[in-house]
C-alpha positions, 0 to 999 in steps of 0.5 A: 473536474474531469470532463469527459464526452460521454457521461460524466459521473456523478458528484457522489461518485467521485469522492466515495471513490477517492474515500475508498482507495485513499482508505486501502492506501492507509489501511495497506500502509499501516499493515505495512509498517505492523508487518515490517516492524516484526518481521525482518526485511528480507522475509517481509519483502519476499512476502509483500512480493506475493500482492502480484498474485493478489493483483491477478486475482483481484483484476480477474474479478473487477476487471475480467483480466484473463489468466495467462501463462506468464501471470500464472508462473509469477503468482504461483512461484512468488506465492509458493516462496512467501508460503515456504516462509511459514514453514521455514524460518531462519534462526537469527530471523526467529531470535529477533521476534517471538513465534507470535510477532512473527505470525501477527507480522506475516499476517499483516504482510499478507494484508498488506499485500492483498490491500496493494493488490486490491488497490491496482485492480480496483484504480483499474476499475475505477478508470474504466468503468466510472472515468472511463477516460485515462488522462493525465488530468484524470490520473492528477486527480485521482492521486491527489484526492486518493492521496489526500484522504490517506494522509488525512487518516494517517494524521487522524490516527497519529494523533487518535493514539498518542503516537505524536507525543514520540514524535520529538524523541524519534527526531534526536534519536535518529541514527543519521542525525538531524541534517539528515533527518531533515534532508530526508523529510524536505526531500520527502515534501518536496517530491510531488512538486516534481511532478 
């Protein structure tokens, strides 16, 4: 438990904060996955970069962050570049996905970008207004709590939709081979232990 010098957050506030932030992570990851499914990586990356604009807007409302000329310049340029993709798409990109799937990918990617911006602003709000302290222990507790919630939601979604039945086929069809897949999974699972 995080101890502070002032008013400690109630027992209900911490789990509800972890739940809210974890659900934001899980929802954002789902939307990003759908967006990446229907969009080329270059298009996805440009659209997802609009996260900066969403972060600035949400930080303005949640954390009273001021808009500086640098923030405005970055947000306008990145948002304008992603908006141009709506009106002009490359012929190779259009051939890979129909216009309907392209639109779904675009909307999901913008939603994921907005979710990521809201997550960052909400995390800052959580530290400033709820915990009123930012220590290594507080940061680790937040990361573990929200990641646990996001992982549980993702696993429940995997089993609820029946997607888990196709995992063995995906393991067999992994283009780089079983050894590479094993190394990827092992390194992904071991990464949190290095921190």
